[in-house]
C-alpha positions in Angstrom: -40.0 51.6 -17.1 -38.4 51.1 -13.0 -40.1 47.7 -12.2 -39.9 47.9 -8.4 -41.4 51.5 -8.7 -44.2 50.6 -10.8 -46.0 50.3 -14.0 -49.6 50.5 -15.3 -48.7 47.3 -17.6 -49.6 44.3 -17.2 -47.2 41.1 -15.7 -46.4 39.4 -18.7 -44.5 36.2 -18.8 -44.3 33.6 -21.7 -43.2 30.5 -22.8 -41.3 27.8 -20.4 -39.1 28.6 -18.5 -36.1 27.2 -16.6 -38.2 26.5 -13.3 -40.5 24.3 -15.4 -43.3 26.7 -15.3 -45.1 28.0 -18.0 -47.0 31.5 -17.7 -49.6 31.2 -20.8 -51.3 35.1 -20.4 -50.1 38.4 -20.1 -52.1 39.5 -16.8 -52.0 42.3 -14.2 -51.1 41.2 -10.7 -53.3 43.8 -8.9 -52.0 42.6 -5.6 -48.1 43.9 -6.4 -49.5 47.2 -6.9 -50.4 46.9 -3.3 -47.9 45.9 -2.2 -46.2 48.7 -3.7 -48.7 51.2 -2.7 -48.6 50.2 1.0 -44.9 50.5 0.9 -44.7 53.7 -0.5 -47.5 54.9 1.8 -45.5 53.7 4.5 -42.5 56.1 3.6 -44.2 58.8 3.2 -46.2 58.1 6.7 -42.8 58.1 8.2 -41.9 61.4 7.1 -44.7 63.4 8.0 -43.4 65.0 11.4 -45.2 67.4 13.7 -43.2 68.0 16.5 -40.2 65.9 17.8 -43.1 63.9 19.3 -43.4 60.2 18.1 -46.2 58.9 16.6 -46.7 55.6 17.4 -47.2 54.9 13.9 -43.5 55.7 13.1 -41.8 52.9 14.8 -44.2 50.2 13.7 -43.4 51.4 10.0 -39.6 52.6 10.0 -39.5 48.9 11.3 -40.1 47.2 7.7 -40.5 50.4 4.9 -37.2 50.4 3.7 -36.6 46.8 3.4 -39.8 46.3 2.1 -39.2 48.5 -0.8 -35.6 46.7 -1.1 -37.8 43.3 -1.2 -40.0 44.8 -4.0 -37.5 45.9 -6.1 -35.8 42.8 -5.8 -38.9 40.9 -6.5 -39.2 42.3 -10.6 -35.2 42.5 -11.1 -34.2 40.0 -13.3 -30.5 39.5 -14.4 -28.8 36.6 -16.9 -28.9 36.2 -20.5 -27.2 37.9 -23.9 -28.5 41.3 -22.8 -28.0 41.3 -19.2 -26.0 44.5 -19.2 -28.2 46.2 -21.7 -30.9 45.7 -19.5 -28.8 46.9 -16.3 -27.4 50.3 -18.3 -31.6 50.9 -18.8 -32.4 50.7 -15.2 -29.4 52.8 -13.9 -30.4 55.2 -16.3 -34.6 55.3 -15.5 -33.1 56.3 -12.2 -30.6 58.3 -12.8 -32.3 60.8 -14.5 -35.2 61.3 -11.6 -32.4 61.5 -9.1 -30.4 63.9 -11.2 -33.3 66.5 -11.9 -35.5 65.9 -8.7 -32.1 66.7 -7.0 -31.3 69.9 -8.7 -35.0 71.0 -8.4 -35.3 69.9 -4.4 -32.1 72.1 -3.5 -33.1 74.8 -5.4 -36.4 75.2 -3.7 -34.5 74.8 -1.0 -32.4 77.5 -0.8 -35.7 79.6 -1.9 -38.0 78.2 1.1 -35.5 76.4 3.1 -35.5 79.2 5.5 -39.3 79.5 6.1 -39.5 75.4 6.7 -36.7 76.0 9.2 -38.0 78.2 11.4 -41.2 76.4 11.4 -40.0 73.2 11.5 -37.0 73.6 14.0 -35.0 72.2 11.1 -31.2 73.2 9.8 -31.6 76.2 8.2 -30.1 75.8 4.6 -26.6 76.3 3.3 -26.1 79.4 0.6 -22.8 77.6 -0.5 -23.8 76.3 -4.2 -20.9 73.7 -3.9 -22.6 72.1 -0.4 -25.6 71.1 -3.1 -23.4 70.5 -5.6 -21.6 67.8 -3.5 -24.6 66.6 -1.4 -26.4 65.4 -5.4 -23.0 63.9 -6.0 -22.2 62.1 -3.2 -25.3 61.5 -2.8 -25.5 60.1 1.0 -27.7 61.7 3.9 -25.5 61.4 6.5 -24.8 64.6 8.2 -27.1 66.5 6.4 -25.7 65.9 3.4 -29.4 65.4 1.7 -31.4 67.8 3.7 -32.8 69.6 0.6 -34.8 65.8 -0.1 -33.3 63.3 2.2 -36.2 60.6 0.7 -34.3 60.8 -2.5 -30.9 58.9 -1.4 -33.2 55.3 -1.9 -32.5 56.1 -5.8 -28.7 55.8 -5.6 -29.0 53.2 -3.2 -31.7 51.0 -5.4 -29.0 51.5 -8.1 -26.0 50.0 -6.1 -28.1 47.0 -4.9 -29.0 46.5 -9.2 -25.1 47.0 -10.0 -24.0 44.9 -6.9 -26.7 42.1 -7.5 -25.9 41.9 -11.6 -22.0 41.5 -10.9 -22.1 39.1 -7.9 -24.7 36.8 -10.0 -22.1 37.0 -12.6 -19.3 36.0 -10.8 -21.0 33.5 -9.6 -22.8 32.1 -12.5 -20.6 28.4 -12.7 -22.7 27.6 -9.3 -26.0 27.2 -12.0 -29.4 27.7 -9.4 -27.2 27.9 -6.3 -25.9 31.4 -7.1 -28.5 33.6 -5.8 -28.8 31.3 -2.6 -25.1 31.7 -2.3 -25.0 35.1 -2.6 -28.0 35.3 -0.3 -26.3 33.9 2.6 -23.0 35.7 2.0 -24.8 38.7 1.8 -26.9 38.3 5.2 -23.7 37.2 6.7 -21.9 40.8 5.7 -24.6 42.8 6.3 -25.1 43.0 10.3 -20.9 43.8 10.5 -21.7 46.6 7.6 -24.7 47.9 9.8 -21.8 48.3 12.8 -19.4 50.5 10.6 -19.2 54.2 11.1 -18.6 54.4 7.1 -19.9 57.5 4.7 -19.5 56.4 1.2 -20.8 57.6 -1.9 -24.4 56.3 -3.4 -25.5 55.4 0.6 -23.6 52.1 -0.3 -23.4 51.2 3.1 -26.9 51.4 3.5 -27.5 49.3 0.1 -25.0 46.2 1.4 -26.9 46.4 5.1 -30.4 45.6 2.9 -28.9 43.8 0.1 -30.4 40.7 1.6 -34.1 41.8 1.1 -33.5 42.9 -2.3 -31.8 39.2 -3.4 -34.5 37.4 -1.1 -37.2 39.3 -3.4 -35.7 37.7 -5.9 -35.1 34.3 -4.9 -38.9 34.4 -4.1 -40.1 35.6 -7.2 -41.6 32.6 -8.7 -43.8 31.9 -5.0 -44.6 35.3 -4.5 -45.9 36.0 -7.9 -49.0 33.7 -7.4 -50.9 35.5 -4.6 -52.5 37.3 -7.6 -54.1 33.5 -7.4 -55.2 33.4 -4.2 -59.1 32.8 -4.0 -62.2 32.6 -2.1 -63.3 33.3 1.4 -61.3 30.9 3.7 -57.9 31.6 2.0 -58.5 35.5 2.0 -59.3 35.0 5.9 -56.2 33.1 6.2 -54.4 36.1 4.3 -56.1 38.3 7.4 -54.6 36.0 10.3 -51.8 35.8 8.5 -51.2 40.1 7.9 -52.5 41.0 11.2 -50.4 38.3 13.3 -47.1 40.1 10.9 -48.1 43.9 11.5 -48.8 42.5 15.7 -45.2 41.2 15.7 -44.2 44.3 13.4 -45.6 46.9 16.2 -44.4 44.8 18.9 -40.4 44.9 17.3 -41.0 48.2 16.4 -41.9 50.2 20.1 -39.5 47.1 21.8 -36.1 46.9 19.7 -34.9 50.6 20.1 -35.1 53.1 17.3 -34.3 52.3 13.8 -33.6 55.2 11.3 -32.0 54.7 8.4 -30.5 58.2 7.4 -28.4 57.8 10.9 -28.2 54.3 9.8 -29.5 53.1 13.2 -30.8 49.5 13.2 -32.5 49.0 16.8 -31.0 47.8 19.6 -30.8 44.3 17.9 -29.5 43.8 14.5 -31.4 40.1 14.4 -34.7 41.1 15.8 -34.6 44.3 13.4 -34.4 41.5 10.6 -37.3 39.5 11.9 -39.4 42.6 12.1 -38.8 43.5 9.0 -39.1 39.9 7.5 -42.5 40.0 9.6 -43.5 43.6 7.4 -42.9 42.0 4.4 -44.5 39.0 5.0 -47.6 41.5 6.3 -47.8 43.8 3.2 -47.9 40.5 0.8 -50.8 39.2 2.7 -52.6 42.4 3.3 -52.1 43.1 -0.5 -54.3 40.0 -1.2 -57.3 41.4 0.7 -57.3 45.1 0.6 -59.6 46.4 -2.2 -58.6 50.0 -2.3 -58.1 51.2 -5.8 -55.9 54.1 -4.1 -52.9 51.6 -3.2 -52.5 50.2 -6.6 -52.7 53.5 -8.1 -49.9 54.7 -5.3 -48.1 51.4 -6.5 -48.1 51.8 -9.9 -46.5 55.1 -9.8 -44.5 54.9 -6.6 -41.4 56.2 -7.9 -43.3 59.5 -9.0 -44.5 59.7 -5.7 -41.2 59.0 -4.2 -39.3 62.1 -5.8 -42.4 64.6 -5.5 -44.4 64.1 -1.6 -41.2 65.5 0.3 -42.6 68.8 -1.1 -46.2 68.7 -0.3 -45.4 66.7 2.9 -43.4 70.1 4.0 -46.3 72.2 2.8 -49.0 70.1 5.1 -46.3 70.2 7.9 -46.2 74.3 7.6 -49.9 74.5 7.1 -50.6 71.9 10.5 -48.3 73.2 12.7 -49.7 76.7 12.2 -53.2 76.2 12.3 -52.1 74.1 15.8 -54.3 70.7 14.1 -52.1 68.6 16.0 -53.7 70.3 19.3 -57.0 70.7 17.4 -57.6 66.8 15.9 -54.8 64.8 17.2 -50.8 64.0 16.1 -51.9 60.6 14.5 -54.9 61.6 12.5 -52.8 64.7 11.3 -50.2 62.3 10.6 -52.0 60.0 8.5 -54.1 62.5 6.6 -51.1 64.4 5.5 -49.3 61.4 4.5 -53.0 60.3 2.4 -52.6 64.1 1.1 -48.9 63.8 0.0 -49.5 60.5 -1.7 -52.8 61.6 -4.0 -51.2 64.9 -4.7 -48.0 63.2 -5.9 -50.5 61.2 -8.3 -52.0 64.2 -9.5 -49.8 65.6 -10.7 -47.3 62.7 -12.4 -49.5 63.2 -15.4 -48.6 66.8 -15.9 -45.0 66.0 -15.6 -44.8 62.5 -17.4 -46.1 64.8 -20.3 -43.7 67.5 -19.6 -40.6 65.0 -19.9 -41.1 61.2 -19.5 -37.5 60.7 -17.8 -38.6 62.5 -15.0 -40.4 59.8 -14.1 -38.2 56.9 -15.3 -40.0 56.6 -18.2 -39.6 56.9 -22.1 -42.8 57.8 -23.4 -45.4 59.9 -22.1 -48.8 58.7 -20.3 -50.5 55.7 -21.8 -49.6 52.4 -22.4 -46.7 50.8 -20.7 -44.6 48.2 -22.1 -44.6 45.1 -19.7 -43.1 43.5 -16.8 -40.3 40.6 -17.6 -41.2 38.2 -14.7 -39.3 35.3 -15.6 -37.0 33.6 -12.9 -34.6 35.9 -11.7 -31.3 34.2 -13.4 -31.1 32.7 -16.4 
């Protein structure tokens, strides 16, 4: 089970917690499924390009989609207690195996079909030296074309780094008790803008993780509040959520189009890092508010299986791009509609393929069992 990437199971908390709250039932948090679905769809949308032309949606989604995923990954990451390191090892394993296997598959497909894709999409030709792929897979950093075979996979080792850093730092800060997480968040937030200015290329995208770690820790810190969004009821409350989502996304749109380029692969965080952070936080709040009111089961499905979408969508995206360019669909229908439809198709195709892949070997998707019931997610306070 990969918490933060999605789970089909109910979210559970049993008994009294250290913050004085008691959740007495097992239940799904459908709103957070939809929030994860919005996040992964934004990731896929950002990867569908038909030309060098910038689609207006791209600066918008790039302004917040990766920080949003770090936030959601932190939201259900819990450390503490006697099983902390065993739990951490399981988390690492459920991500490391999918990364390693899909990286090898991607590299093999890239060698076989990469030249065709490169010619159509005007990208770099694939390397022929096997050692280039081995180094890229082991180093796990997309800088300088190091992961051209499937660039989106950089997020998996990066989130592993976030898990380990959060666990180690909070373990060291245990004497502070409940103050450990706020102190870690403040220290990480102070370090983040400085790291963003450094020209580092480190294994497992450590430099990107250090920049984005505050969002992960913020997710951990805000868990007890955010899990209550499922309880939002009534026309007035949902109307307020619509207003909040609209205002936040309008702010993200303005920042995305006015603060320069945000591109995580090249480590560009806009003209002003502070404005980038504001835009990302607005995107987080807007997504959580939108998830309260959006009724779309497609988003919930994508959220429950967001790891499957992350590791497989690039294959479908490239196919859509080649087809759209050769058929000149952008000129016929407009670039933005084609990009949206292409992202929807790539997401749906990944979801459709997920049961087959899971049946072949569950660890390919971070699972321990074939399709069926999955274990519940622990939503106790993040530090105990």
